[in-house]
C-alpha positions as CSV (number, residue, x, y, z in Angstrom):
1,X,-0.1,0.3,0.0
2,X,1.3,3.9,-1.0
3,X,2.0,5.8,2.0
4,X,-0.2,8.0,0.0
5,X,-3.1,5.8,0.5
6,X,-5.3,7.6,3.1
7,X,-4.8,10.8,1.3
8,X,-6.0,10.0,-1.8
9,X,-9.5,9.8,-3.0
10,X,-11.7,10.2,-6.2
11,X,-13.2,13.5,-6.6
12,X,-16.7,14.0,-6.0
13,X,-18.7,15.8,-9.1
14,X,-19.2,18.6,-7.1
15,X,-16.0,19.1,-5.5
16,X,-14.8,22.0,-7.1
17,X,-18.1,23.8,-5.9
18,X,-17.4,22.3,-2.4
19,X,-14.0,24.1,-2.4
20,X,-15.7,27.0,-2.0
21,X,-15.5,28.8,0.9
22,X,-19.0,29.7,0.7
23,X,-19.9,26.2,0.0
24,X,-22.2,25.1,3.0
25,X,-20.4,21.9,3.2
26,X,-17.2,23.6,2.8
27,X,-14.2,22.3,5.0
28,X,-10.7,23.8,4.9
29,X,-8.7,20.2,4.2
30,X,-10.7,20.6,0.9
31,X,-9.4,24.0,0.1
32,X,-7.0,23.6,-2.4
33,X,-5.3,26.8,-1.5
34,X,-5.0,25.4,2.2
35,X,-3.4,22.5,1.0
36,X,-1.0,24.4,-1.6
37,X,0.3,26.6,1.8
38,X,0.8,23.6,3.3
39,X,3.2,22.6,0.6
40,X,4.9,25.3,-0.2
41,X,5.4,26.1,4.1
42,X,6.9,22.4,4.5
43,X,8.8,23.2,1.4
44,X,10.1,26.2,3.0
45,X,11.4,25.0,6.0
46,X,12.9,22.0,4.5
47,X,14.6,24.1,2.1
48,X,15.6,26.6,4.3
49,X,17.1,24.1,6.8
50,X,19.0,22.3,4.0
51,X,19.8,25.6,2.4
52,X,21.5,27.2,5.9
53,X,24.0,23.9,5.5
54,X,25.9,25.7,2.9
55,X,25.7,29.2,3.6
56,X,23.0,29.9,1.4
57,X,19.1,31.5,2.0
58,X,15.9,31.3,-0.2
59,X,15.7,34.8,-1.3
60,X,19.4,34.3,-2.6
61,X,18.5,31.3,-4.1
62,X,15.8,32.4,-6.0
63,X,17.5,35.0,-7.3
64,X,20.4,32.9,-8.0
65,X,18.7,30.2,-9.9
66,X,17.1,32.8,-12.0
67,X,19.9,34.6,-12.9
68,X,21.8,31.2,-13.8
69,X,18.4,31.1,-17.1
70,X,19.0,34.4,-18.2
71,X,21.4,36.2,-17.4
72,X,22.0,39.4,-17.3
73,X,18.1,39.7,-16.3
74,X,16.4,43.0,-15.1
75,X,15.7,43.4,-11.4
76,X,12.5,44.2,-12.0
77,X,12.4,41.3,-14.5
78,X,13.9,39.8,-11.7
79,X,11.4,40.6,-9.0
80,X,8.3,40.1,-10.9
81,X,9.5,36.2,-11.9
82,X,10.0,35.6,-8.3
83,X,7.1,37.3,-7.1
84,X,8.6,39.0,-5.1
85,X,8.4,43.2,-4.3
86,X,11.1,45.2,-6.4
87,X,12.7,46.6,-2.8
88,X,12.4,43.5,-1.2
89,X,14.7,41.8,-4.5
90,X,16.8,45.3,-4.8
91,X,18.1,44.4,-1.2
92,X,18.8,40.8,-2.1
93,X,20.6,42.0,-5.1
94,X,22.8,44.5,-2.9
95,X,23.6,41.6,-0.5
96,X,24.5,39.7,-2.8
97,X,26.2,41.7,-5.3
98,X,28.6,42.3,-2.0
99,X,29.1,38.4,-1.4
100,X,30.2,38.4,-5.1
101,X,27.3,36.1,-6.5
102,X,26.2,38.9,-8.8
103,X,27.3,41.5,-10.9
104,X,25.0,44.6,-11.6
105,X,25.2,47.6,-14.2
106,X,23.2,50.0,-15.7
107,X,22.0,48.7,-19.0
108,X,23.2,49.9,-22.0
109,X,20.6,50.3,-24.6
110,X,18.5,51.6,-21.2
111,X,20.0,53.4,-18.5
112,X,16.9,53.1,-16.0
113,X,17.1,49.6,-15.9
114,X,19.5,47.8,-13.7
115,X,20.9,44.2,-15.3
116,X,22.0,41.7,-12.9
117,X,24.6,39.3,-14.0
118,X,25.9,36.2,-12.2
119,X,29.5,35.3,-11.9
120,X,31.5,32.4,-11.4
121,X,30.7,32.3,-7.2
122,X,26.9,32.5,-8.5
123,X,27.7,29.5,-10.9
124,X,29.6,28.3,-8.2
125,X,26.7,28.7,-5.9
126,X,24.3,27.3,-7.8
127,X,26.0,23.8,-8.3
128,X,25.3,23.5,-4.6
129,X,21.8,24.1,-4.3
130,X,21.1,22.4,-6.7
131,X,22.8,19.0,-5.3
132,X,20.8,19.5,-2.4
133,X,17.4,21.0,-4.0
134,X,17.0,17.8,-5.6
135,X,17.4,16.0,-2.3
136,X,14.3,17.4,-0.9
137,X,13.0,17.2,-5.1
138,X,13.5,13.4,-5.1
139,X,12.0,12.7,-1.6
140,X,8.8,15.4,-2.4
141,X,7.9,13.3,-5.7
142,X,9.9,9.8,-5.4
143,X,5.8,8.3,-5.8
144,X,5.2,10.3,-8.2
145,X,5.2,9.3,-12.4
146,X,6.3,11.7,-14.7
147,X,2.7,12.2,-16.0
148,X,1.8,13.0,-12.8
149,X,4.7,15.8,-12.5
150,X,3.6,17.3,-15.7
151,X,-0.1,17.2,-15.2
152,X,0.8,19.2,-11.5
153,X,3.2,21.8,-13.6
154,X,0.0,22.2,-16.2
155,X,-2.3,23.3,-13.4
156,X,0.2,24.8,-10.8
157,X,0.6,27.1,-13.9
158,X,-2.8,27.8,-15.0
159,X,-3.2,28.6,-11.8
160,X,-0.9,31.3,-11.2
161,X,-1.7,32.7,-14.5
162,X,-5.6,32.7,-13.5
163,X,-4.3,35.0,-10.4
164,X,-2.1,37.4,-12.3
165,X,-5.3,38.1,-13.9
166,X,-7.2,39.1,-10.1
167,X,-8.8,43.0,-10.1
168,X,-7.6,43.3,-6.7
169,X,-10.1,44.4,-3.8
């Protein structure tokens, strides 16, 4: 029996309506955002602990992974991709520049944009980070198929896209 057999269930025909906080039979454990928060918070706690062993933290991890994928990247672009406030991102990047993980420069084609590039020390840190992040990933997804991971990613991307269109209060 799978270790997750107790949490696997077949969706009821009204599962979507039942998960709405206004539903009469609403239960928090069936609310998708509650479950997403639980997963995220568990992941954050695990990542913080494991990153600490290599002298890293989550904000710097995010920046390094994003800038490693696309260097140079503008500070605003990094903040948007990481879903972090620009002021917070600016402080993180300034700290990382002092540590030699990234370099910053004014974009030649547009002086209003500050570009961030990964340094050799940053690339070396990415190797260490990926090694420890892989451990958490493999534990979390040990009993998932490739198709399930693909479906999950698709659903999360759709959910993110839907939320980015939220008009606000």
